C-alpha positions as CSV (number, residue, x, y, z in Angstrom):
1,M,-10.3,4.2,57.6
2,H,-6.9,3.0,56.7
3,G,-3.8,5.2,57.0
4,W,-3.5,5.9,53.3
5,Q,-7.1,7.0,53.1
6,W,-6.6,9.5,55.9
7,L,-3.6,10.8,54.0
8,L,-5.7,11.4,50.9
9,L,-8.4,13.1,53.0
10,E,-5.9,15.4,54.6
11,G,-4.2,16.2,51.3
12,I,-7.3,17.3,49.4
13,P,-7.5,20.7,51.0
14,S,-3.8,21.4,50.2
15,V,-4.3,20.5,46.6
16,V,-7.4,22.7,46.3
17,V,-5.5,25.7,47.8
18,V,-2.6,25.1,45.4
19,L,-4.9,25.1,42.4
20,F,-6.7,28.2,43.6
21,V,-3.4,30.1,44.1
22,L,-2.1,29.0,40.7
23,A,-5.3,30.2,39.1
24,M,-5.1,33.6,40.8
25,M,-1.4,34.2,40.2
26,F,-0.8,32.6,36.8
27,D,-0.4,35.8,34.8
28,D,2.4,36.2,32.4
29,R,2.5,40.0,32.6
30,I,2.2,42.5,35.5
31,A,-0.5,44.4,33.6
32,K,-2.7,41.3,33.6
33,A,-2.3,40.6,37.4
34,K,-5.8,40.7,38.8
35,W,-4.6,40.6,42.4
36,L,-2.6,43.9,42.1
37,T,-4.2,47.3,42.3
38,Q,-3.7,49.7,39.4
39,N,-1.2,51.8,41.4
40,E,0.8,48.7,42.3
41,R,0.9,47.6,38.7
42,A,2.1,51.0,37.5
43,L,4.8,51.1,40.2
44,L,6.1,47.6,39.4
45,E,6.1,48.4,35.6
46,R,8.1,51.6,36.3
47,N,10.6,49.8,38.6
48,I,11.2,47.0,36.1
49,A,11.6,49.5,33.2
50,S,14.2,51.5,35.2
51,D,16.1,48.3,36.1
52,N,16.2,47.2,32.4
53,V,17.6,50.5,31.3
54,E,20.6,50.1,33.6
55,K,21.3,46.5,32.6
56,E,24.0,45.5,30.3
57,D,25.6,42.1,29.7
58,P,29.2,42.1,30.7
59,P,31.6,40.4,28.3
60,I,32.6,36.8,29.1
61,R,36.2,37.9,29.5
62,K,35.3,40.2,32.3
63,I,33.3,37.5,34.1
64,L,36.0,34.9,33.9
65,S,38.7,37.3,35.1
66,S,36.8,38.2,38.2
67,P,38.4,36.8,41.4
68,R,35.0,36.5,43.0
69,V,33.8,34.1,40.3
70,W,36.9,31.9,40.8
71,L,36.5,31.9,44.6
72,M,32.8,30.9,44.3
73,S,33.7,28.2,41.8
74,L,36.4,26.8,44.2
75,I,34.0,26.9,47.1
76,Y,31.3,25.1,45.0
77,F,33.8,22.5,43.7
78,S,35.1,21.8,47.2
79,F,31.5,21.4,48.5
80,V,30.6,19.0,45.7
81,M,33.8,17.0,46.2
82,G,33.1,16.7,49.9
83,L,29.8,15.2,49.2
């Protein structure tokens, strides 16, 4: 067999595993996840609900006045300019 044929032969199991994992984990809600037990689903739903209660979107003025945001922006800008 040629090199490219061996490459295809070795890649087939990986593709099959990926398709299997996607089929098992492709659920858009926790309640529909077949791979979780009922207790795990309930726990995750409670945790997400409690996290969402505490969330609030800060105003843009508060975000832009944060020194941490400006420092991270400067670091990112320097990194990109160095590249």
